[in-house]
C-alpha positions as CSV (number, residue, x, y, z in Angstrom):
1,M,-22.2,73.5,-3.0
2,T,-17.9,73.5,-2.3
3,R,-18.6,71.1,0.6
4,Q,-20.3,68.7,-2.0
5,R,-17.6,69.4,-4.5
6,G,-14.9,68.2,-1.8
7,M,-17.0,65.2,-1.1
8,A,-17.1,64.1,-4.9
9,V,-13.0,64.8,-5.4
10,I,-12.8,62.4,-2.0
11,T,-15.0,59.8,-3.8
12,A,-13.5,60.0,-6.6
13,I,-9.9,59.8,-5.2
14,L,-11.1,56.4,-3.1
15,V,-12.5,55.2,-5.9
16,V,-9.2,55.6,-8.1
17,A,-7.2,54.4,-5.0
18,L,-9.3,51.1,-4.8
19,A,-8.9,51.0,-8.9
20,A,-5.6,50.7,-8.6
21,S,-5.2,48.7,-5.6
22,A,-7.2,46.3,-7.4
23,A,-5.5,46.6,-10.6
24,A,-2.1,45.9,-8.1
25,F,-3.6,42.8,-6.7
26,M,-4.8,41.5,-9.8
27,A,-1.7,42.1,-11.5
28,W,0.4,40.3,-8.4
29,Q,-2.2,37.0,-8.2
30,Q,-1.3,36.7,-11.8
31,Q,2.5,37.0,-11.2
32,L,2.2,34.8,-8.4
33,W,0.3,32.6,-10.8
34,V,3.0,32.6,-13.4
35,R,5.7,32.0,-11.0
36,Q,3.6,28.8,-9.9
37,V,3.5,27.4,-13.3
38,Q,7.3,27.7,-14.2
39,N,7.7,26.3,-10.7
40,L,5.5,23.4,-11.8
41,N,7.2,23.0,-15.7
42,E,10.6,23.0,-13.7
43,S,9.9,20.5,-11.4
44,A,8.5,18.0,-14.3
45,Q,11.4,19.2,-16.0
46,A,13.6,18.2,-13.1
47,R,12.0,14.8,-12.3
48,A,12.2,13.6,-15.9
49,V,15.6,14.1,-15.9
50,A,16.3,12.5,-12.5
51,R,14.2,9.3,-14.4
52,A,16.6,9.1,-17.0
53,A,19.3,9.0,-14.8
54,L,17.8,6.4,-13.0
55,Q,17.4,4.3,-16.2
56,W,21.3,5.6,-16.9
57,A,22.3,3.7,-13.9
58,R,20.3,0.2,-14.7
59,S,22.0,0.4,-18.3
60,I,25.2,0.9,-16.9
61,L,24.8,-1.9,-14.0
62,A,23.3,-4.3,-16.7
63,E,26.3,-3.7,-18.8
64,D,28.2,-4.3,-15.9
65,A,27.1,-7.5,-15.4
66,R,27.5,-9.1,-18.8
67,K,31.6,-8.5,-18.2
68,D,32.1,-10.4,-15.1
69,A,30.7,-11.3,-11.6
70,V,33.2,-8.7,-9.9
71,D,32.4,-5.5,-8.6
72,H,35.0,-3.1,-7.3
73,E,35.8,0.7,-7.0
74,G,37.7,0.9,-10.5
75,E,34.6,-0.1,-12.3
76,P,32.6,2.3,-14.5
77,W,29.8,2.5,-12.2
78,A,31.9,3.6,-9.3
79,T,32.8,6.9,-10.9
80,A,30.7,9.4,-9.9
81,L,28.7,11.9,-13.0
82,A,30.0,15.4,-12.6
83,P,27.8,18.2,-12.8
84,L,26.2,17.4,-16.6
85,P,24.4,20.9,-18.0
86,V,21.1,20.2,-19.3
87,E,18.9,22.9,-21.1
88,G,18.0,25.2,-18.2
89,G,20.0,23.0,-15.2
90,E,21.9,20.9,-14.5
91,L,21.9,17.0,-13.2
92,T,24.8,15.3,-10.8
93,G,24.6,11.8,-9.4
94,R,26.2,8.1,-8.2
95,I,25.9,4.8,-7.9
96,L,26.8,3.0,-4.5
97,D,27.4,-0.5,-3.7
98,A,25.0,-1.2,-0.7
99,Q,26.9,-4.9,-0.4
100,G,29.9,-2.6,0.6
101,L,27.9,-2.1,4.2
102,F,26.7,-4.6,7.3
103,N,23.4,-5.7,6.1
104,L,21.3,-5.3,9.0
105,N,18.5,-8.0,8.1
106,S,21.2,-10.8,7.9
107,V,21.7,-11.1,11.3
108,V,18.5,-13.1,11.0
109,R,18.5,-15.9,8.4
110,G,15.7,-18.8,7.2
111,G,13.6,-16.8,10.8
112,R,16.7,-17.7,13.1
113,A,19.3,-15.4,14.5
114,S,22.5,-16.0,12.8
115,A,25.4,-16.4,15.0
116,A,28.1,-15.5,12.6
117,D,26.3,-12.1,11.8
118,V,25.2,-11.1,15.1
119,A,28.8,-11.6,16.0
120,A,30.1,-9.6,13.5
121,F,27.0,-6.8,14.3
122,G,28.3,-7.2,17.7
123,R,32.0,-6.2,16.7
124,L,31.0,-3.1,14.6
125,L,29.2,-1.9,17.9
126,A,32.1,-2.3,19.9
127,Q,34.2,-0.3,17.4
128,L,31.8,2.7,17.4
129,G,31.3,3.0,21.1
130,L,27.6,1.3,21.0
131,P,26.3,-1.0,23.6
132,A,26.6,-5.2,22.4
133,E,23.0,-5.1,23.6
134,L,21.8,-3.1,20.6
135,A,22.2,-6.5,19.1
136,G,20.2,-8.6,20.5
137,A,17.0,-6.1,20.1
138,L,17.6,-5.9,16.2
139,V,17.4,-9.7,16.5
140,D,14.0,-9.8,18.5
141,W,12.9,-6.5,16.0
142,I,13.3,-9.3,12.9
143,D,13.0,-12.4,13.9
144,P,8.9,-14.1,13.7
145,D,8.9,-15.6,17.3
146,G,8.6,-14.3,20.3
147,D,11.2,-14.8,22.6
148,T,13.1,-12.7,23.8
149,T,17.0,-12.9,23.1
150,Y,19.6,-12.2,25.9
151,P,20.9,-9.9,26.5
152,G,19.8,-6.9,25.4
153,G,16.3,-8.4,23.7
154,A,13.0,-7.0,23.1
155,E,9.9,-8.6,22.4
156,D,5.9,-6.8,22.3
157,F,6.0,-6.8,26.1
158,H,8.3,-4.0,26.3
159,Y,7.3,-2.0,23.1
160,L,3.7,-2.6,24.4
161,S,4.4,-0.6,27.3
162,L,5.4,2.3,25.5
163,D,3.1,5.2,25.0
164,P,2.2,5.5,21.9
165,A,2.6,1.4,22.1
166,Y,3.2,-1.0,19.2
167,R,4.4,-4.0,18.7
168,A,7.5,-5.7,17.3
169,A,7.3,-5.9,13.3
170,N,8.7,-9.4,13.6
171,R,9.8,-8.8,10.6
172,A,12.9,-7.0,8.2
173,L,13.8,-4.1,8.0
174,T,13.0,-1.8,4.7
175,T,15.3,1.2,5.5
176,V,18.3,2.1,7.9
177,D,15.6,4.8,9.7
178,G,13.3,1.8,10.7
179,L,16.1,1.1,13.9
180,A,14.9,4.4,15.2
181,R,11.7,2.1,16.6
182,I,14.0,-0.6,18.1
183,K,14.8,-0.4,21.7
184,G,18.4,1.1,22.6
185,Y,18.3,3.1,19.1
186,D,18.3,6.2,19.7
187,E,19.4,9.5,17.2
188,A,23.0,9.2,18.3
189,A,23.3,5.6,17.8
190,L,21.9,5.8,14.4
191,A,24.1,8.9,13.4
192,H,27.3,6.3,14.5
193,L,25.7,3.5,12.2
194,R,24.0,5.2,9.1
195,P,27.6,4.8,7.5
196,F,28.5,1.7,7.9
197,V,25.4,0.0,7.5
198,T,22.3,-0.8,5.1
199,A,19.1,-2.4,5.1
200,L,18.4,-5.0,2.2
201,P,15.4,-7.3,1.2
202,Q,17.3,-10.5,2.2
203,P,20.5,-11.3,4.2
204,T,23.7,-10.8,1.8
205,P,27.5,-11.2,2.1
206,V,29.5,-8.0,2.8
207,N,31.4,-7.6,-0.9
208,V,35.4,-6.8,0.2
209,N,36.2,-4.9,-2.7
210,T,33.8,-2.0,-1.7
211,A,33.4,-2.1,2.0
212,P,35.2,0.3,4.9
213,A,37.4,-0.8,7.2
214,E,35.6,-1.0,9.9
215,V,33.0,-3.3,7.9
216,L,35.9,-5.4,7.4
217,A,37.1,-5.5,11.0
218,A,33.8,-6.5,12.0
219,V,33.2,-9.1,9.6
220,I,36.5,-10.7,10.2
221,P,36.6,-12.0,13.8
222,E,40.7,-11.4,14.2
223,L,41.2,-8.5,11.9
224,S,42.0,-5.2,13.7
225,L,41.1,-1.9,12.1
226,Q,44.6,-1.0,11.7
227,Q,45.2,-4.1,9.8
228,A,41.8,-3.2,7.9
229,R,42.7,-0.3,6.7
230,A,45.9,-1.3,5.7
231,L,44.2,-4.2,3.3
232,L,42.2,-0.7,1.7
233,E,45.3,0.7,0.6
234,S,46.4,-2.8,-1.2
235,R,42.9,-2.8,-2.4
236,A,43.4,0.6,-3.8
237,D,46.2,-1.1,-5.9
238,R,44.6,-3.9,-7.1
239,H,41.3,-5.1,-6.5
240,F,40.7,-8.7,-4.9
241,R,39.7,-11.0,-7.8
242,D,38.2,-13.7,-5.4
243,L,37.6,-15.0,-1.9
244,A,40.7,-16.7,-2.3
245,D,42.6,-13.6,-3.0
246,F,41.7,-11.8,-0.3
247,R,42.3,-14.4,1.8
248,A,46.1,-14.7,0.7
249,R,46.2,-11.0,1.3
250,L,45.0,-10.8,4.7
251,P,47.7,-10.9,7.7
252,P,48.5,-13.9,8.9
253,T,46.8,-13.6,12.6
254,A,43.4,-12.5,10.4
255,G,42.9,-16.4,11.7
256,P,40.0,-18.1,9.4
257,V,37.2,-16.3,6.9
258,N,33.7,-17.7,7.0
259,D,33.1,-17.1,3.0
260,T,28.9,-17.0,3.7
261,L,29.5,-13.6,4.9
262,L,31.9,-12.5,2.1
263,A,31.8,-11.7,-1.6
264,V,34.0,-9.8,-4.3
265,G,30.5,-9.2,-6.4
266,S,27.0,-7.1,-5.7
267,R,23.7,-7.6,-6.1
268,Y,22.2,-4.4,-4.8
269,F,23.3,-0.8,-5.7
270,V,21.4,2.7,-4.6
271,V,21.4,5.4,-7.0
272,A,21.2,9.0,-5.6
273,G,21.3,12.0,-8.0
274,H,20.0,15.6,-7.7
275,A,18.5,17.8,-10.6
276,R,18.0,21.6,-10.9
277,F,15.8,23.2,-13.3
278,G,15.6,27.0,-12.5
279,R,14.8,27.7,-9.1
280,V,13.8,23.8,-8.5
281,R,16.0,21.1,-6.8
282,V,15.0,17.8,-6.9
283,G,17.1,14.7,-5.2
284,F,16.5,10.7,-5.1
285,E,17.6,7.9,-4.0
286,A,16.9,4.2,-5.3
287,L,17.7,0.8,-4.6
288,L,18.5,-1.7,-7.6
289,E,18.9,-5.5,-7.3
290,R,21.0,-7.0,-10.2
291,G,20.9,-10.2,-11.1
292,T,23.9,-11.8,-13.6
293,T,21.7,-10.9,-16.9
294,A,18.6,-9.4,-16.2
295,W,18.0,-5.4,-16.5
296,P,18.3,-4.4,-12.5
297,R,15.1,-4.4,-10.9
298,L,13.8,-1.1,-8.8
299,V,13.1,-1.9,-5.6
300,W,12.2,1.2,-3.9
301,Q,12.7,5.0,-4.6
302,K,12.4,8.0,-2.9
303,N,12.7,12.1,-3.5
304,I,15.0,13.6,-1.1
């Protein structure tokens, strides 16, 4: 009888322990479910605010286009949005002039290599301590033919010998990250190039009002990097009204300027922003194409 009572007590204890464990597990599951619902709700709110920020950027750029055709860093669009409190979180963002950078797709115009753009890219590579042959490899990746550019070019014969094998794209890059598939462009090369290059849907001139010194020195053959930096100091006091104003402020040793490579206005802009709600943070980038009157067109958007 005593043994039976002992077994009953042990059984009761086990049942209570099992019930307590089940209750704790269900409470934990419920808490996890509530946390997941909160995260989904906060993520949805953050993405909604990010979309609103993109519309804000489009509005700013459309209004700017109605004023004049000159774009410079003293305009409202170029001012970064300070952390803006919203209910339950905050939003930050800024607009960047994509045409202040060297457009990689400009090395091929009308299906053929553009000698002026290829030379400009070669000068940029030299400034960054990168091999000049990278320019030829870029041309072959973009141009539609199968002829290998000398020096440094590569067409299908090279890429099909790799493991895994693939073909040359024979079309424009969509992002700078696409360089990673091109002969010679390793991570170190990409890290050097990223601050100075972009990949836009069509060939574009460089906006002299927003370009860094390295890009200006690349597109103007006889302009040294030191002279380009001095030009930026002048630009900070007074932007370039037109290309005639830009040429007048160049040093005499800069030589002739190729107007097809330069502009004082831009069509393409990158919008970058971050939204935070509770524990959720959402970052995004978007490329906008702006016409003279139309609402800026969204070219692409990605989460970061």
